[in-house]
Backbone as ProteinMPNN parsed JSONL, in Angstrom:
{"seq_chain_A": "MASSNSSSQSPAPPSKGFWTPGRIVLTVVAVGLLSALGVSSCRSNDEPGRPAQNQPVKSAPPAQNAPPSSNAFVALPHTIRETKVKTLDGGSLKLSDYSNKVVVVNIWATWCGPCKAEMPDLVKLYNEYKSQGLVVIGLATTYNEANDPQRVKDFVRAQKVNYKIVWDDGTLAAPLVQVVHGANAIPQSFVISRDGRIMKHFSGFSPYSTPGLMRQAVEQALSEKG", "coords_chain_A": {"N_chain_A": [[224.575, 267.189, 215.205], [221.329, 270.14, 213.329], [221.214, 271.286, 210.31], [221.517, 273.743, 208.882], [219.831, 274.443, 206.196], [218.033, 272.438, 206.802], [215.787, 273.686, 207.463], [212.542, 274.475, 206.447], [210.385, 276.981, 204.61], [206.853, 277.358, 205.277], [204.26, 276.246, 202.972], [202.878, 278.534, 200.87], [199.353, 279.802, 201.185], [196.6, 278.369, 198.966], [195.814, 280.397, 196.489], [192.507, 282.462, 195.533], [190.71, 280.933, 192.913], [188.554, 283.34, 190.462], [186.812, 281.982, 189.131], [184.371, 280.408, 191.523], [182.449, 278.035, 193.196], [180.221, 279.563, 193.837], [180.188, 281.839, 192.273], [180.251, 280.696, 189.682], [177.397, 279.741, 189.334], [175.821, 281.639, 189.885], [176.922, 282.79, 187.594], [175.331, 280.8, 185.593], [173.057, 281.599, 186.146], [172.214, 283.972, 185.683], [172.488, 284.436, 182.487], [171.015, 282.619, 181.719], [168.653, 283.706, 182.173], [168.82, 286.088, 180.766], [168.626, 284.857, 178.412], [166.224, 284.301, 178.175], [164.777, 286.356, 177.592], [165.661, 287.718, 176.129], [165.682, 288.099, 172.035], [164.286, 286.693, 169.92], [164.942, 285.417, 166.732], [165.314, 284.265, 163.009], [167.738, 284.384, 160.348], [166.855, 285.178, 157.303], [166.297, 283.351, 154.21], [167.535, 280.931, 155.163], [166.692, 278.681, 155.493], [166.287, 275.281, 157.167], [167.99, 272.624, 155.808], [167.903, 273.868, 152.891], [169.744, 274.232, 150.228], [173.13, 275.747, 149.208], [173.183, 277.29, 146.497], [170.601, 278.124, 146.488], [170.279, 280.518, 146.986], [168.578, 283.864, 146.941], [168.705, 286.106, 144.478], [167.766, 288.93, 144.713], [167.935, 290.398, 148.446], [167.235, 290.967, 151.524], [169.828, 293.19, 153.24], [173.02, 293.485, 154.138], [173.191, 291.957, 157.776], [172.703, 294.239, 160.335], [172.969, 295.093, 162.952], [170.938, 296.027, 164.272], [168.715, 297.839, 166.345], [166.21, 295.504, 168.321], [164.044, 296.936, 168.77], [162.625, 300.22, 166.774], [162.424, 303.315, 167.062], [161.398, 304.735, 164.295], [159.766, 306.25, 161.98], [160.373, 306.491, 159.234], [159.522, 308.324, 156.081], [157.973, 306.267, 153.644], [159.435, 305.984, 150.791], [157.804, 306.703, 147.42], [157.553, 304.831, 145.084], [158.262, 302.775, 146.401], [156.026, 302.318, 147.965], [153.821, 302.595, 145.614], [154.378, 300.202, 144.658], [153.377, 296.973, 143.003], [152.659, 294.197, 144.043], [152.135, 290.923, 144.156], [149.104, 288.607, 145.89], [148.145, 285.736, 148.099], [146.493, 284.612, 147.407], [145.779, 284.634, 144.936], [145.389, 287.794, 143.762], [146.264, 290.858, 143.953], [147.834, 293.894, 145.234], [148.772, 297.156, 146.356], [150.57, 299.131, 149.033], [149.492, 301.497, 148.761], [147.554, 301.123, 148.285], [145.947, 301.459, 150.825], [146.023, 303.876, 151.918], [145.627, 306.522, 154.481], [144.62, 304.583, 156.114], [146.029, 302.229, 158.995], [148.904, 300.536, 159.199], [150.083, 297.279, 159.531], [152.638, 295.271, 158.785], [154.5, 292.272, 158.102], [157.175, 290.383, 157.653], [157.666, 287.399, 157.225], [158.376, 283.636, 157.808], [157.528, 280.05, 156.901], [158.967, 277.853, 158.38], [159.772, 278.884, 160.779], [160.863, 279.678, 163.835], [159.985, 281.771, 165.294], [158.534, 283.257, 164.235], [156.421, 282.129, 163.849], [155.171, 281.762, 166.435], [155.029, 284.945, 166.821], [152.499, 285.191, 165.245], [149.981, 284.244, 166.45], [149.746, 286.923, 168.261], [149.509, 288.775, 166.27], [147.506, 288.321, 164.945], [145.393, 288.381, 166.835], [145.304, 291.127, 167.08], [144.826, 292.256, 164.911], [142.422, 291.413, 164.87], [141.196, 292.989, 167.254], [141.828, 295.354, 166.029], [140.819, 296.859, 163.811], [138.415, 297.123, 162.889], [138.887, 299.965, 163.794], [140.393, 301.016, 161.414], [142.872, 299.496, 160.968], [145.033, 297.402, 159.163], [146.565, 294.314, 158.53], [149.484, 293.1, 157.029], [151.141, 289.918, 155.375], [153.671, 289.058, 155.098], [154.889, 286.23, 152.335], [157.528, 285.341, 151.235], [159.084, 284.284, 147.899], [161.677, 283.364, 147.958], [162.267, 282.554, 150.588], [160.253, 280.485, 150.86], [160.815, 278.041, 149.211], [159.403, 278.778, 146.914], [157.015, 277.399, 146.95], [154.143, 278.124, 146.606], [151.407, 276.325, 147.949], [152.491, 275.01, 149.892], [152.474, 277.569, 151.746], [150.28, 278.155, 151.89], [148.319, 275.803, 153.082], [149.696, 276.491, 155.934], [149.049, 278.461, 156.529], [146.369, 277.768, 156.485], [146.068, 276.43, 158.695], [147.239, 277.609, 160.843], [145.319, 279.672, 161.339], [144.7, 282.344, 159.973], [143.618, 285.135, 159.206], [144.589, 287.775, 157.752], [145.958, 290.066, 154.93], [148.483, 287.975, 152.889], [150.692, 288.674, 151.258], [152.443, 287.207, 148.609], [155.879, 287.489, 147.915], [158.715, 288.182, 146.068], [160.628, 289.389, 146.377], [160.745, 292.005, 145.596], [158.525, 293.847, 147.248], [159.907, 292.94, 149.877], [162.328, 293.42, 150.263], [163.473, 296.964, 149.643], [161.44, 297.515, 151.724], [162.905, 297.188, 154.284], [165.874, 297.283, 153.668], [164.424, 300.379, 153.583], [165.141, 301.357, 156.299], [166.978, 300.56, 157.162], [167.997, 297.722, 157.667], [168.662, 294.513, 159.678], [169.243, 291.266, 158.21], [167.254, 289.293, 158.486], [164.355, 287.499, 160.467], [161.54, 287.225, 161.923], [160.106, 290.467, 160.64], [158.401, 293.348, 160.913], [156.867, 296.34, 160.577], [155.595, 299.033, 161.612], [153.032, 301.116, 160.052], [151.905, 304.478, 159.248], [148.995, 306.541, 158.789], [149.343, 308.45, 156.681], [151.847, 307.743, 155.811], [154.261, 306.676, 156.814], [156.769, 304.676, 158.499], [156.061, 304.028, 161.876], [157.301, 302.468, 163.781], [159.965, 300.019, 163.752], [160.489, 296.665, 164.014], [162.558, 293.805, 164.61], [162.567, 290.568, 164.596], [161.791, 288.74, 167.324], [160.244, 288.83, 170.137], [157.62, 286.995, 173.212], [157.77, 288.937, 175.019], [157.901, 291.896, 175.017], [157.637, 292.31, 172.324], [154.425, 292.275, 171.541], [153.423, 294.243, 173.587], [155.07, 296.534, 172.753], [154.089, 296.747, 169.811], [151.659, 297.046, 169.683], [151.07, 299.571, 171.454], [151.889, 301.494, 169.295], [150.703, 300.459, 167.257], [148.43, 301.967, 168.223], [148.833, 304.267, 168.786], [149.608, 305.423, 166.529], [147.276, 304.996, 165.035], [145.71, 307.111, 165.981], [146.607, 309.568, 164.928], [145.636, 311.746, 162.434], [146.451, 311.609, 160.37]], "CA_chain_A": [[223.875, 269.271, 214.464], [221.007, 270.013, 212.779], [221.815, 271.606, 209.518], [220.552, 275.526, 208.518], [219.128, 273.843, 205.095], [217.264, 271.236, 207.415], [214.889, 274.719, 207.605], [211.804, 275.105, 205.43], [209.424, 277.991, 204.57], [205.423, 276.684, 205.626], [203.869, 276.652, 201.781], [201.385, 279.305, 201.397], [198.071, 278.677, 200.913], [196.163, 278.22, 197.201], [195.378, 281.639, 195.553], [191.256, 281.361, 195.099], [190.563, 281.426, 191.183], [187.964, 283.441, 190.061], [185.32, 280.879, 189.136], [183.612, 279.69, 192.643], [181.578, 277.474, 192.953], [178.71, 280.862, 194.05], [179.88, 283.066, 191.14], [179.598, 279.984, 188.598], [176.181, 279.378, 189.557], [175.384, 283.33, 189.798], [176.409, 282.89, 185.92], [174.096, 280.258, 184.998], [171.648, 281.984, 186.109], [172.387, 285.334, 184.622], [172.979, 283.627, 181.485], [169.094, 281.963, 181.613], [167.379, 284.734, 182.2], [169.135, 287.032, 179.249], [168.239, 284.181, 177.483], [164.675, 284.128, 178.357], [164.102, 287.486, 177.78], [165.809, 287.91, 174.726], [164.905, 288.486, 171.17], [164.269, 285.272, 168.471], [164.826, 285.781, 165.033], [165.171, 283.548, 161.621], [168.21, 284.459, 159.023], [165.998, 285.162, 155.843], [166.602, 282.463, 153.247], [168.291, 280.032, 156.196], [165.67, 277.582, 155.984], [167.187, 274.17, 157.346], [168.018, 271.537, 154.568], [167.808, 274.248, 151.541], [171.223, 274.346, 149.609], [173.54, 277.53, 149.207], [172.331, 278.033, 145.552], [169.4, 278.354, 145.995], [170.025, 281.839, 147.895], [168.336, 284.462, 145.816], [168.975, 287.939, 143.852], [166.578, 289.785, 145.487], [167.718, 289.58, 149.486], [168.002, 292.028, 152.062], [171.358, 293.925, 153.101], [173.687, 291.866, 155.506], [172.91, 292.263, 159.364], [173.537, 295.594, 160.441], [172.861, 295.048, 164.397], [169.308, 296.992, 164.274], [167.891, 297.07, 167.661], [164.696, 294.938, 168.412], [162.294, 297.528, 168.293], [163.332, 301.251, 167.228], [161.636, 304.316, 166.256], [162.104, 305.128, 162.462], [159.319, 307.648, 161.038], [160.856, 306.595, 158.208], [158.683, 308.448, 155.301], [158.425, 305.51, 152.634], [159.329, 306.528, 149.672], [156.369, 307.03, 146.738], [157.777, 303.708, 144.582], [157.544, 301.632, 147.287], [154.035, 301.886, 148.011], [153.273, 301.91, 144.537], [154.692, 298.967, 144.421], [152.299, 296.088, 143.024], [152.692, 292.353, 144.311], [150.518, 289.775, 144.0], [148.822, 287.935, 146.889], [148.642, 284.58, 147.994], [145.103, 284.144, 146.643], [146.195, 285.384, 143.432], [145.196, 289.079, 143.709], [147.425, 292.308, 144.125], [148.158, 295.153, 146.422], [149.523, 298.201, 147.113], [150.581, 299.245, 150.009], [149.57, 303.015, 148.284], [145.561, 301.079, 148.428], [145.336, 300.893, 151.839], [145.623, 305.303, 152.733], [144.415, 306.724, 155.289], [144.691, 303.206, 156.919], [147.706, 301.877, 159.321], [149.319, 298.958, 158.232], [151.272, 296.532, 159.983], [153.973, 294.567, 157.272], [155.027, 291.403, 158.936], [158.095, 289.37, 156.9], [157.351, 285.915, 157.861], [158.595, 282.28, 157.018], [156.787, 278.279, 157.729], [160.095, 277.401, 158.952], [160.666, 280.044, 160.735], [159.49, 279.743, 164.665], [160.069, 282.484, 165.985], [157.624, 284.0, 162.85], [155.305, 281.084, 164.014], [155.045, 282.417, 167.711], [154.025, 285.57, 167.157], [151.244, 285.543, 164.332], [148.939, 284.278, 167.144], [149.163, 288.075, 168.314], [149.321, 289.541, 164.999], [145.682, 288.129, 164.483], [144.791, 288.831, 167.563], [145.596, 293.111, 166.702], [144.049, 292.658, 163.677], [140.497, 291.32, 165.088], [140.86, 294.114, 167.985], [141.778, 297.081, 165.846], [140.416, 296.362, 162.086], [137.525, 298.392, 162.563], [139.193, 301.543, 163.635], [141.349, 301.086, 160.269], [143.6, 298.98, 160.698], [145.439, 295.992, 158.222], [147.925, 293.624, 158.85], [149.895, 292.009, 155.929], [151.731, 289.319, 156.313], [154.635, 288.952, 153.061], [156.259, 285.497, 152.842], [158.677, 285.858, 149.838], [158.521, 283.135, 147.236], [162.58, 282.304, 147.987], [162.349, 282.005, 151.59], [159.62, 279.268, 150.87], [161.403, 277.115, 147.876], [158.759, 278.707, 145.467], [155.724, 276.291, 146.983], [152.932, 278.845, 147.158], [150.9, 275.602, 148.335], [152.926, 275.148, 151.741], [152.475, 278.691, 152.493], [148.776, 278.159, 152.155], [148.992, 275.329, 154.339], [150.512, 276.675, 157.207], [148.193, 279.652, 156.97], [144.813, 277.583, 157.16], [146.579, 275.736, 160.284], [147.415, 278.591, 161.613], [143.977, 280.004, 161.341], [145.489, 283.688, 160.06], [142.993, 286.168, 158.623], [144.564, 288.687, 157.33], [146.062, 289.147, 153.688], [149.105, 287.234, 152.438], [151.586, 288.49, 150.138], [153.375, 286.106, 148.182], [156.9, 288.418, 146.949], [159.458, 287.805, 145.111], [161.512, 289.871, 147.478], [160.28, 293.467, 145.032], [158.715, 294.849, 148.115], [160.546, 292.984, 151.232], [163.705, 294.005, 150.328], [163.238, 297.538, 150.01], [161.483, 297.889, 153.216], [164.161, 296.241, 155.134], [166.877, 298.447, 153.058], [164.742, 301.757, 154.408], [165.529, 301.023, 157.505], [168.557, 299.846, 157.18], [167.779, 296.252, 159.104], [168.761, 293.221, 159.216], [168.666, 290.211, 157.426], [166.269, 287.866, 159.201], [162.818, 287.467, 160.595], [159.762, 287.907, 161.25], [160.61, 291.723, 160.52], [157.955, 294.059, 161.049], [156.808, 297.814, 159.94], [153.888, 299.903, 161.652], [153.393, 302.358, 158.66], [150.968, 305.312, 159.991], [147.83, 306.928, 157.67], [150.269, 309.191, 155.565], [152.627, 306.388, 155.04], [155.509, 306.408, 157.875], [157.12, 303.819, 159.461], [156.226, 304.962, 162.984], [157.891, 301.513, 164.512], [160.131, 298.482, 162.957], [160.925, 295.177, 165.025], [163.416, 292.555, 164.042], [163.152, 289.406, 165.49], [160.302, 288.829, 167.953], [160.746, 288.852, 171.647], [157.023, 287.193, 174.158], [157.607, 289.612, 176.64], [158.236, 293.131, 174.322], [157.154, 292.978, 170.867], [153.116, 292.129, 171.471], [152.945, 294.954, 173.854], [155.565, 298.002, 172.388], [153.471, 296.937, 168.877], [150.241, 297.576, 170.791], [151.373, 301.255, 171.787], [152.737, 301.699, 168.118], [149.175, 300.438, 166.486], [147.18, 302.988, 169.244], [149.586, 305.892, 168.599], [148.853, 306.24, 164.688], [145.64, 305.168, 164.696], [144.866, 308.091, 166.929], [146.733, 310.283, 164.824], [143.65, 311.759, 161.623], [147.341, 311.754, 158.888]], "C_chain_A": [[223.236, 269.052, 213.624], [221.886, 271.418, 211.674], [220.44, 272.589, 208.896], [219.683, 275.141, 207.272], [218.326, 272.98, 205.122], [215.661, 271.941, 207.468], [213.742, 274.631, 206.969], [210.373, 275.806, 205.664], [208.106, 276.684, 204.347], [204.778, 277.531, 203.116], [203.056, 277.835, 202.031], [200.458, 278.571, 200.519], [197.835, 279.004, 199.449], [195.556, 279.393, 197.327], [193.29, 281.055, 195.705], [190.781, 281.801, 194.013], [188.982, 281.973, 191.526], [186.771, 282.826, 190.338], [184.636, 279.8, 190.87], [182.914, 279.169, 192.1], [179.845, 278.786, 192.749], [178.986, 281.128, 192.619], [179.82, 281.937, 189.61], [177.886, 279.69, 188.21], [175.021, 280.067, 189.411], [174.907, 283.022, 188.09], [175.555, 282.641, 185.157], [173.078, 280.915, 185.077], [171.437, 283.127, 185.457], [172.12, 285.306, 183.513], [171.31, 283.363, 181.085], [168.223, 282.862, 181.65], [168.093, 286.101, 181.626], [168.593, 286.351, 177.913], [166.615, 284.404, 176.888], [163.607, 285.264, 177.703], [164.448, 288.278, 176.579], [164.797, 287.882, 173.303], [164.724, 286.904, 169.832], [163.985, 286.121, 167.051], [165.675, 284.579, 164.138], [166.19, 284.595, 161.089], [167.291, 284.432, 158.512], [167.358, 284.215, 155.512], [167.532, 281.101, 154.152], [167.229, 279.065, 156.347], [166.415, 276.184, 155.852], [167.24, 273.562, 156.043], [167.957, 272.007, 153.4], [169.61, 274.48, 151.076], [171.852, 275.685, 149.333], [172.9, 277.931, 147.739], [171.5, 278.484, 145.759], [169.302, 279.915, 147.083], [169.167, 282.716, 146.577], [169.165, 285.883, 145.924], [168.714, 288.383, 144.434], [166.772, 289.513, 147.408], [167.782, 291.08, 150.302], [169.681, 292.348, 152.594], [171.377, 293.188, 154.678], [173.242, 292.84, 156.736], [173.887, 293.569, 159.908], [173.285, 295.746, 162.367], [171.932, 295.844, 164.776], [169.152, 296.186, 166.04], [166.03, 296.186, 167.238], [163.82, 295.758, 168.223], [163.176, 299.174, 168.002], [162.33, 301.896, 166.644], [161.706, 305.079, 165.12], [161.211, 306.09, 161.889], [159.772, 308.191, 159.887], [159.505, 307.359, 157.179], [158.848, 307.68, 153.909], [158.057, 306.315, 152.027], [158.182, 306.133, 148.542], [156.73, 305.372, 145.765], [157.555, 302.388, 145.339], [156.521, 301.446, 147.783], [153.513, 302.03, 147.357], [153.975, 300.319, 143.795], [153.999, 297.844, 144.826], [152.792, 294.704, 143.392], [151.453, 291.321, 144.437], [150.792, 289.176, 145.594], [148.546, 286.082, 146.614], [147.615, 283.659, 147.421], [144.691, 284.365, 145.622], [145.297, 287.238, 143.241], [146.488, 289.492, 144.097], [146.76, 293.016, 144.584], [149.071, 295.427, 146.11], [149.865, 298.328, 148.278], [149.318, 300.715, 149.865], [147.809, 302.444, 148.534], [145.334, 301.511, 149.494], [146.442, 302.744, 152.411], [144.787, 304.953, 153.507], [144.482, 305.027, 156.46], [146.433, 303.066, 157.669], [147.288, 300.671, 159.315], [150.533, 298.929, 159.125], [151.866, 295.615, 158.993], [154.694, 293.402, 158.184], [156.06, 290.194, 158.393], [157.8, 288.264, 157.737], [158.451, 284.421, 157.187], [157.419, 281.123, 158.071], [157.477, 278.21, 158.433], [160.492, 277.912, 160.536], [159.837, 280.022, 162.777], [159.148, 280.528, 165.051], [158.588, 283.773, 165.269], [156.352, 283.049, 163.676], [154.531, 281.417, 165.777], [155.097, 283.233, 168.305], [153.01, 285.695, 166.254], [150.568, 285.186, 165.743], [148.357, 285.747, 167.699], [149.352, 288.983, 167.228], [147.61, 289.443, 164.601], [144.93, 288.783, 165.807], [144.269, 290.978, 167.668], [145.364, 293.087, 165.788], [142.82, 292.918, 164.22], [139.896, 292.582, 166.105], [140.869, 295.895, 167.17], [141.292, 297.142, 164.369], [139.189, 297.661, 162.226], [137.651, 300.027, 162.998], [140.252, 302.048, 162.297], [142.943, 300.111, 160.483], [144.147, 297.405, 159.883], [146.91, 295.617, 158.358], [148.449, 292.974, 157.255], [151.171, 290.782, 156.09], [152.282, 288.571, 155.004], [155.447, 287.355, 153.733], [156.81, 286.203, 151.13], [158.974, 283.787, 149.217], [160.506, 282.36, 147.825], [162.838, 281.295, 149.354], [161.482, 280.524, 152.148], [159.993, 278.288, 149.767], [160.231, 277.8, 147.074], [157.65, 277.906, 145.746], [154.931, 277.166, 148.343], [151.414, 277.461, 148.26], [151.237, 275.609, 149.9], [152.091, 276.195, 151.877], [150.573, 278.616, 152.963], [148.289, 276.87, 152.913], [148.662, 275.3, 155.333], [149.487, 277.576, 157.59], [146.646, 279.197, 157.746], [145.371, 277.159, 158.395], [146.694, 277.005, 161.548], [146.391, 279.598, 161.852], [144.046, 282.001, 161.287], [144.102, 284.224, 158.972], [142.921, 287.237, 158.007], [145.181, 288.203, 155.715], [147.266, 288.727, 153.666], [149.914, 287.529, 151.454], [152.255, 287.064, 150.132], [154.59, 287.166, 146.814], [157.574, 287.478, 146.844], [160.475, 288.652, 145.175], [161.369, 291.446, 146.786], [159.661, 294.292, 146.232], [159.681, 294.912, 149.31], [162.061, 293.679, 151.15], [164.477, 295.31, 150.615], [163.223, 298.435, 151.534], [162.295, 297.753, 154.322], [165.226, 297.26, 154.855], [166.692, 300.083, 153.868], [164.983, 301.541, 155.322], [166.518, 300.644, 158.551], [168.669, 298.813, 158.738], [168.526, 295.399, 158.314], [168.345, 291.885, 158.345], [168.378, 288.753, 157.909], [164.901, 288.293, 159.738], [162.59, 286.523, 161.688], [160.692, 289.325, 161.225], [159.296, 292.379, 160.412], [157.828, 295.578, 160.965], [155.27, 297.869, 160.971], [153.602, 301.321, 160.929], [151.819, 303.366, 159.661], [150.445, 305.956, 158.007], [148.384, 307.348, 156.672], [151.382, 308.766, 155.703], [154.302, 306.59, 155.605], [156.038, 305.459, 158.659], [157.355, 304.474, 160.489], [157.3, 303.766, 163.544], [158.634, 300.598, 163.976], [160.839, 297.769, 164.158], [161.528, 294.442, 164.051], [163.836, 291.417, 164.683], [162.002, 289.687, 166.503], [160.819, 287.899, 169.439], [158.809, 288.415, 172.715], [156.217, 289.003, 174.417], [157.578, 291.21, 176.076], [157.326, 293.63, 173.662], [156.107, 292.832, 171.246], [152.845, 293.746, 172.31], [153.986, 296.389, 173.632], [154.64, 297.684, 170.449], [152.315, 297.298, 169.241], [150.006, 299.016, 170.541], [151.943, 301.675, 170.034], [151.906, 302.237, 167.24], [148.029, 301.7, 166.863], [147.628, 304.004, 168.729], [149.085, 306.114, 167.021], [147.746, 305.778, 164.492], [144.919, 305.938, 165.705], [145.398, 309.244, 166.239], [145.675, 310.393, 163.115], [145.064, 311.503, 160.756], [146.576, 312.499, 158.185]], "O_chain_A": [[223.594, 268.18, 212.832], [222.766, 272.201, 212.031], [219.251, 272.423, 208.623], [218.568, 275.652, 207.372], [217.778, 272.529, 204.117], [214.619, 271.287, 207.503], [214.407, 275.236, 206.129], [209.5, 275.486, 206.471], [208.155, 275.636, 203.703], [204.897, 278.559, 202.45], [202.605, 278.139, 203.135], [200.463, 277.615, 199.743], [198.589, 279.709, 198.778], [194.744, 279.532, 198.242], [192.837, 279.924, 195.879], [190.397, 282.969, 193.947], [188.258, 281.478, 192.39], [185.97, 282.949, 191.265], [184.609, 278.572, 190.96], [182.542, 279.361, 190.942], [178.901, 278.809, 191.96], [178.19, 280.738, 191.765], [179.37, 282.394, 188.56], [177.362, 279.492, 187.114], [173.881, 279.738, 189.084], [173.835, 282.973, 187.487], [174.991, 283.364, 184.335], [172.195, 280.902, 184.219], [170.49, 283.259, 184.681], [171.367, 286.224, 183.189], [170.653, 283.952, 180.226], [167.091, 282.778, 181.173], [167.804, 287.165, 182.175], [168.26, 286.854, 176.84], [166.087, 284.575, 175.79], [162.407, 285.242, 177.428], [163.805, 289.213, 176.1], [163.577, 287.716, 173.322], [165.56, 286.575, 168.99], [163.226, 286.977, 166.596], [166.653, 284.043, 164.661], [165.808, 285.756, 161.229], [166.472, 283.66, 159.011], [168.511, 284.138, 155.939], [168.197, 280.354, 153.435], [166.949, 278.687, 157.485], [167.021, 275.852, 154.833], [166.507, 274.013, 155.163], [167.931, 271.165, 152.502], [170.467, 274.914, 151.846], [171.137, 276.683, 149.234], [172.109, 278.874, 147.745], [171.361, 279.567, 145.191], [168.33, 280.213, 147.777], [169.137, 282.272, 145.429], [169.833, 286.47, 146.774], [169.605, 288.512, 145.273], [166.033, 288.671, 147.919], [168.266, 292.103, 149.819], [170.604, 291.623, 152.222], [170.672, 292.745, 155.585], [173.016, 294.05, 156.71], [175.095, 293.805, 159.916], [173.584, 296.842, 162.84], [172.175, 296.468, 165.808], [169.29, 295.102, 166.607], [165.176, 296.288, 166.357], [162.812, 295.487, 167.571], [164.141, 299.467, 168.708], [161.492, 301.389, 165.898], [162.177, 306.214, 165.2], [161.797, 306.922, 161.197], [159.784, 309.341, 159.446], [158.39, 306.956, 157.508], [159.611, 308.137, 153.058], [157.121, 307.109, 152.12], [157.581, 305.1, 148.836], [155.749, 304.647, 145.927], [156.943, 301.36, 145.05], [156.1, 300.321, 148.05], [152.336, 301.815, 147.645], [153.926, 299.731, 142.714], [153.803, 297.461, 145.979], [153.548, 294.253, 142.532], [150.268, 291.21, 144.75], [151.812, 289.153, 146.283], [148.651, 285.394, 145.599], [147.701, 282.48, 147.077], [143.515, 284.351, 145.261], [144.594, 287.43, 142.249], [147.473, 288.841, 144.445], [145.531, 293.082, 144.575], [150.036, 294.779, 145.705], [149.383, 297.396, 148.921], [148.444, 300.904, 150.711], [146.942, 303.235, 148.903], [144.302, 302.181, 149.457], [147.411, 302.672, 153.167], [143.905, 304.102, 153.629], [144.263, 304.989, 157.671], [147.515, 303.486, 157.257], [146.252, 300.009, 159.368], [151.428, 299.72, 159.424], [150.97, 295.233, 158.239], [155.506, 293.801, 159.019], [155.751, 289.045, 158.71], [157.721, 288.369, 158.961], [159.121, 284.468, 156.155], [156.854, 281.207, 159.161], [157.031, 278.46, 159.553], [161.335, 277.396, 161.269], [158.653, 280.267, 163.008], [157.958, 280.522, 165.367], [158.001, 284.727, 165.779], [155.342, 283.659, 164.026], [153.343, 281.203, 166.015], [155.179, 283.265, 169.533], [152.379, 286.696, 166.596], [150.641, 286.221, 166.406], [147.155, 286.014, 167.731], [149.312, 290.171, 167.549], [146.823, 290.266, 164.132], [144.004, 289.589, 165.718], [143.353, 291.666, 168.117], [145.664, 294.169, 165.283], [142.191, 293.977, 164.221], [138.777, 293.088, 166.031], [140.343, 296.973, 167.446], [141.969, 298.047, 163.883], [139.193, 298.794, 161.744], [136.913, 300.971, 162.718], [140.767, 303.162, 162.204], [143.985, 300.427, 159.908], [143.533, 296.368, 160.138], [147.964, 296.252, 158.323], [147.649, 292.427, 156.495], [152.037, 290.898, 156.957], [151.713, 287.835, 154.199], [156.112, 287.154, 154.75], [156.519, 287.113, 150.354], [159.021, 282.692, 149.779], [160.651, 281.156, 148.037], [163.257, 280.142, 149.455], [161.691, 279.79, 153.114], [159.005, 277.611, 149.483], [160.028, 276.989, 146.171], [157.095, 277.561, 144.703], [154.883, 277.185, 149.573], [150.665, 277.92, 149.123], [150.558, 276.034, 150.835], [150.918, 275.924, 152.133], [149.942, 278.926, 153.973], [147.466, 277.34, 153.699], [147.795, 274.609, 155.869], [149.025, 277.587, 158.731], [146.021, 279.639, 158.71], [144.91, 277.822, 159.325], [146.309, 277.117, 162.712], [146.693, 280.457, 162.68], [143.634, 282.769, 162.156], [143.769, 283.529, 158.012], [141.884, 287.797, 157.652], [145.158, 287.084, 155.203], [147.682, 289.065, 154.774], [149.984, 286.655, 150.59], [152.51, 286.216, 150.988], [154.415, 287.448, 145.629], [157.415, 286.32, 147.23], [161.24, 288.775, 144.218], [161.943, 292.278, 147.488], [160.138, 295.418, 146.374], [160.19, 295.92, 149.8], [162.654, 294.34, 152.003], [165.501, 295.376, 151.295], [163.945, 299.219, 152.149], [162.103, 298.452, 155.316], [165.496, 298.076, 155.736], [167.543, 300.795, 154.4], [165.988, 301.154, 154.724], [166.762, 300.504, 159.749], [169.04, 298.905, 159.908], [168.9, 295.35, 157.142], [167.213, 291.643, 157.927], [168.917, 287.651, 157.81], [164.41, 289.379, 159.432], [163.152, 285.53, 162.149], [161.827, 289.332, 161.702], [158.769, 291.814, 159.454], [158.846, 296.156, 161.345], [154.303, 297.111, 161.039], [153.982, 302.42, 161.335], [151.021, 302.893, 160.471], [150.94, 305.92, 156.881], [148.104, 306.797, 155.608], [152.194, 309.69, 155.733], [155.299, 306.632, 154.885], [155.576, 305.509, 159.8], [158.277, 305.283, 160.592], [158.385, 304.293, 163.793], [157.813, 299.9, 163.381], [161.569, 298.264, 165.017], [161.17, 294.39, 162.874], [164.934, 291.17, 165.181], [161.369, 290.742, 166.49], [161.436, 286.857, 169.658], [158.383, 289.499, 173.115], [155.217, 289.699, 174.24], [157.097, 291.92, 176.959], [156.556, 294.577, 173.818], [156.245, 293.739, 172.066], [152.077, 294.499, 171.712], [153.698, 297.349, 174.347], [154.678, 298.736, 169.811], [152.123, 298.415, 168.76], [149.186, 299.569, 169.808], [152.709, 302.629, 170.169], [151.86, 303.322, 166.66], [147.149, 302.198, 166.161], [146.845, 304.759, 168.152], [148.27, 306.933, 166.596], [147.124, 306.289, 163.56], [143.841, 305.623, 166.211], [144.873, 310.267, 166.679], [145.1, 309.401, 162.667], [144.578, 310.727, 159.933], [146.904, 312.816, 157.042]]}, "name": "protein", "num_of_chains": 1, "seq": "MASSNSSSQSPAPPSKGFWTPGRIVLTVVAVGLLSALGVSSCRSNDEPGRPAQNQPVKSAPPAQNAPPSSNAFVALPHTIRETKVKTLDGGSLKLSDYSNKVVVVNIWATWCGPCKAEMPDLVKLYNEYKSQGLVVIGLATTYNEANDPQRVKDFVRAQKVNYKIVWDDGTLAAPLVQVVHGANAIPQSFVISRDGRIMKHFSGFSPYSTPGLMRQAVEQALSEKG"}
């Protein structure tokens, strides 16, 4: 006689997990696309191989999750416009020297990959619009370059950069970043109108969006009479 315990229920089929092969493939593709379209930047003062004790006294504020680009429309304080800084060639300049000009200020470093990637676009932009009143100023900082101006000179020459390069100890870089509540990152760029307003602020560099957005901002600024 068969025992009642000999009958057994068939095991339930295993439930499908969320991460099926198809979903994994789609996720990898999506992440790859987002990475390709993303904005690249380097942390300021974060040069590879630099010991931590070499951090400068004057530095940008901590990251504030600033967007890659923003319409700032911030009027530059008089103190920033009148700040005198040294240039790499031994001269000096102030932003107020370029009143009635449109100025692009780009904070960068020789060891920053996104900075290097952006430079050809800045050279192209300068060459195209300088006859209409555009000035481009590259701002290299002493603390980001281990206080080695010759390294910067060699780099600028190799990259065929033909716009002004400022050799700054943070006197101009830090206030510029602070006035737009920017991140402690490079590259950062500021499109400044003829009458001293920051019309556009860029944090990081995307080859897909930054050049076009910067060109639009420059053209808008140049179209204004000041």
